[in-house]
Each structure stands twice: as structure tokens, then as C-alpha cells.
C-alpha positions in Angstrom: -169.4 -68.0 113.1 -166.5 -65.8 111.3 -165.8 -69.4 109.0 -169.6 -68.6 108.2 -168.8 -64.8 107.3 -166.4 -65.5 104.9 -167.9 -68.1 102.8 -170.9 -65.6 102.6 -168.7 -63.2 101.5 -167.1 -65.3 98.7 -169.9 -65.9 97.5 -171.3 -62.7 96.9 -167.3 -61.9 94.7 -168.2 -65.2 93.0 -170.6 -63.7 89.8 -168.1 -61.0 90.0 -164.8 -63.1 89.6 -166.7 -65.9 88.0 -167.1 -62.6 85.3 -163.9 -61.4 85.3 -161.8 -65.0 84.3 -164.4 -65.9 81.4 -163.5 -62.5 80.0 -160.0 -63.2 80.0 -160.3 -66.6 78.9 -161.9 -64.9 76.2 -159.0 -62.4 75.5 -156.2 -65.1 75.6 -158.5 -67.1 73.2 -158.7 -64.3 71.3 -155.0 -63.6 71.4 -154.1 -66.8 70.0 -156.9 -67.0 66.5 -155.0 -63.9 66.1 -152.4 -65.0 65.6 -152.8 -68.0 64.0 -155.3 -66.6 61.5 -151.4 -64.0 60.7 -149.6 -67.4 60.2 -151.8 -68.8 58.4 -152.0 -64.7 56.4 -148.3 -64.6 56.2 -148.1 -68.9 54.7 -150.7 -68.1 52.0 -149.3 -65.0 50.8 -145.3 -66.9 50.9 -147.1 -70.0 48.3 -148.6 -66.7 46.1 -145.7 -65.8 45.7 -143.1 -68.5 45.7 -145.0 -71.5 44.6 -147.1 -70.3 42.2 -146.1 -68.3 39.6 -143.1 -71.1 39.0 -146.0 -73.7 38.6 -147.9 -71.3 35.8 -145.4 -71.5 34.2 -144.6 -75.2 34.3 -146.0 -76.5 30.9 -148.2 -79.3 30.6 -146.8 -83.1 29.3 -150.9 -83.4 28.2 -151.5 -79.8 26.4 
């Protein structure tokens, strides 16, 4: 009887536990995406400061 009681209890708490796990996974994914976006912005800023000004100053061979 204790086995069925424990199973019933775990089934009653399953929706809450499942939602908490899903929320945790979403927070982890959001953190990873935010970190990736920050890295992309940092690279874009570096390229804008370093590479693009040099490229604008070049004279084209066809120009």
C-alpha cells in the first residue's frame, strides 16, 4: 500500500516539478543567449573600431 501511496504523491507533484524544471531550463537558455548576444556586440564594436576605419582609408586600384 505504501508503494501506491508514494506513486500517487509523486503523480500529484509532477506538474509542479515539471514546470519548475522547464522554468530552470528556460532561464539557463536565456542566460546563454544573452552571453552570446553580448559577445556578438563586442565583436561588432571591435570590428567597427579597428577594421572598418582602415578599410575606408584605402584607395581602390580601380578608383
